[in-house]
Every structure is written in C-alpha cells, then in structure tokens.
N, C-alpha and C positions, 0 to 999 in steps of 0.2 A: 608743405611748406619749405622753402629754400631757403637753404644756408648758404650761399653763394654771398660774395662781394659782387656789390655795381662793377665793377672793373674784371669780374670773373664772368661776367656775358660777354665773351670774347669776339671778336672776327678778327679771324687771322688772315692776313695778305701776304700772298706770295710776291718775289721780284717779278714773275711773269704776268700777274695778277694784276702788280702796280704800273708794269708797263703797257698791257693792252687798257688799263682804265686810262691810265694817262694821253695813249695816243686816242684813245675816244673822246677825250678832252680838246685835245687838238682838231679833232676835226670837229668836233659840236664848234670850235671857236675861228676854224678857217672861214674866211671871205669876210668875218664880221670888223673888223677893225676900221677904223674912221676914216682911213687912206686908203681908197678904194679897195677896201676890204684886209688891207692890212695892219698889222701892229707895228708901231717904233721900239718897243722893249717890252723884255719881259722881268720883273722883279719877283725874283722868290723869296717867299717869307722862310728864314730858315728856323731850323735846318730842313723840317719836315718838307717844306716846300723844294726843297734841291732837286731832287731826284725828278720829281714830274715837272717843275720848270726845265729841265734839261732836256726832258722828251719833249715835249710841247716846243721848246724853240728849235728845236731839231727838226721836228715834223711840219714847223711850220716855216722855216730859215729864219729865223728873227737873229740874228748874231748881235746885240745889243742885249747882255744880259749883268742884270746886277741882284742884289741883295738887299734886303730890309731884314735884320735882326730882332726880336722881340723876344723874350724870356717870359714865360706864365706856369710853367710848369716847371716844377721839382719832385724829378722821376714822376708818381702818378695824381700828385697834389696839386691843385691849380690856384695861381695865386696873381694877383692885379699884375696886367701885363706893361715893359717898359721897356723902350726901345733900347739898344744897346749896339746899333747901325745901321745910319741910314744909309740909302742907295745916293750916287751921284744927283745932285739935287737940279745942274744942266740939264743930264738928261731926261728927265722924269718929270721936273716943273711942277703942275698940277695933277700929274694922273694923265693928261688925253694922248691916247693912243698906246697906253700902257696897260701890257696885263700884269697884275700881280696873282701869283700861285701861290698855294699852299697845298698841303695832303688833306688837308683835315678843318671846318669850320665845328667847332663846340657850341662854346657859349655864347661867340662871335665878339668876344671883347678885344681879341689880340688883330680881329679886323676891324673894329671901333677905332683903336690908336691908329692902325695903318691906314685908312679911309680919311682921318682929321688931316693925316701931311701928304696925300696923294687923292683930293676927292674924287676926280675926274677919270682915275683909273676903274679899268675893268677887272674883277675880283672874281676867279675862278677856282673852284676845288675839286680835287678828286672827289670826295667825301666830304657829306654835309650831315650834320645834326640837326632836328627841329628847331629848338633854340638859335641857332645860328644862321640858317637860313636866310633870312631878312638881310643878314648884311652880304650875301654872295648872289652872284648874277649869272654866274654860270657853273653847274656843279652834273656830276657824272652818276652818285648812287649815294640814297638817303639812307642812315641807317637809325635806327631808333636813341633815344638819348641816355638810357642806361647802359647802351654798350661799348666796350670799350676796343678799339681797333688798335691790334698788334703789328707794327709794322713791318717789313723782312729787315730795315737796320737795327732795330730795337731785339731783336731774334738770335736764336742758335738752335741749331738742331741737340735733341738730348731726346731720353727715352721718356715715355711717360705711361705709368699707372693704368691698366685697364681701367673703365670706369665699373664693372664687376670684377670682382675676383681679382686673383694675384696673378693668371696667366694661365 
C-alpha cells in the first residue's frame, strides 16, 4: 500500500541539473530558428521559465528577452491560468521567430493560454509531463504525470529523517 500523496513522488532538481538541462535545451534549439537558424527573441514564462530562459538566451546569444506572467498555481494547487503580464507585442507579434521557454509543462493549460497569444512561437520546456507534451515543440526530459518536480528556487537545505530508523 502506498501512503504517499501525489506530490510526494518527488523529482529533486539541483541548480547544477537545471543548468545542464537548460543548456541541453539550447543545444537542441540551436540552428532551428526561422531566420537562417537564428531566433528573434526569448519569452520566459514566469516565474519558473526565467532561469532556463536566461541560460538558453545566453547559449544562443539572443539579446531580446521578455516575459509573460501566467498564474496557474497556488502553492501546489493548480487553478485556471490567467495572464497577468504580456510581453512587448511589437517584439513578439504572432510569435514567429520567438522561443517561449518554461521549466515544465504539466497539464498544458498554461501553454494553451500562451499559444493563443503567440500562435507561431516555438514552445520549449526543460521537463514535460504526458498530458502537456502535445503543447510543447521541444523538451529535454519527460517525467510521469504523478511526479512533483522540486526546483532549486523552491527548496532550502535541511535535515531529513532516514527512511528507516532514526539514525
């Protein structure tokens, strides 16, 4: 019998791991932009997409970086996504030549909202869950739908009791 809650099936990602995986995402995207392989801009989905977008934009030498803020979580509870900040429309237009970067696609609801604003953009995430995969053009690692990913910006180091016993 499993007494764990769904979010307790955890995948812990360190700063080193998110850096390596974000660089791998950049390598996968390199040369695939519509302008002789180059991308016009990066749009990070805040907040989780900011660190991967910074790394991708650095690796691909993309200087135009903007954000779109979509709120769809209250701690670990998912709600209907709503846009609270849009990128510069003069820069992104319909999304042609734009990379939209996020840390994770879960159900795909956030990306549905973002794609509606920039339908021709290329969406890339570092991690993907099966329900959201159809919304993503490029990703690095797939995890099961019932896995909760613990990102380094959400964590602090602390003592953890051993699985068996008390030491």
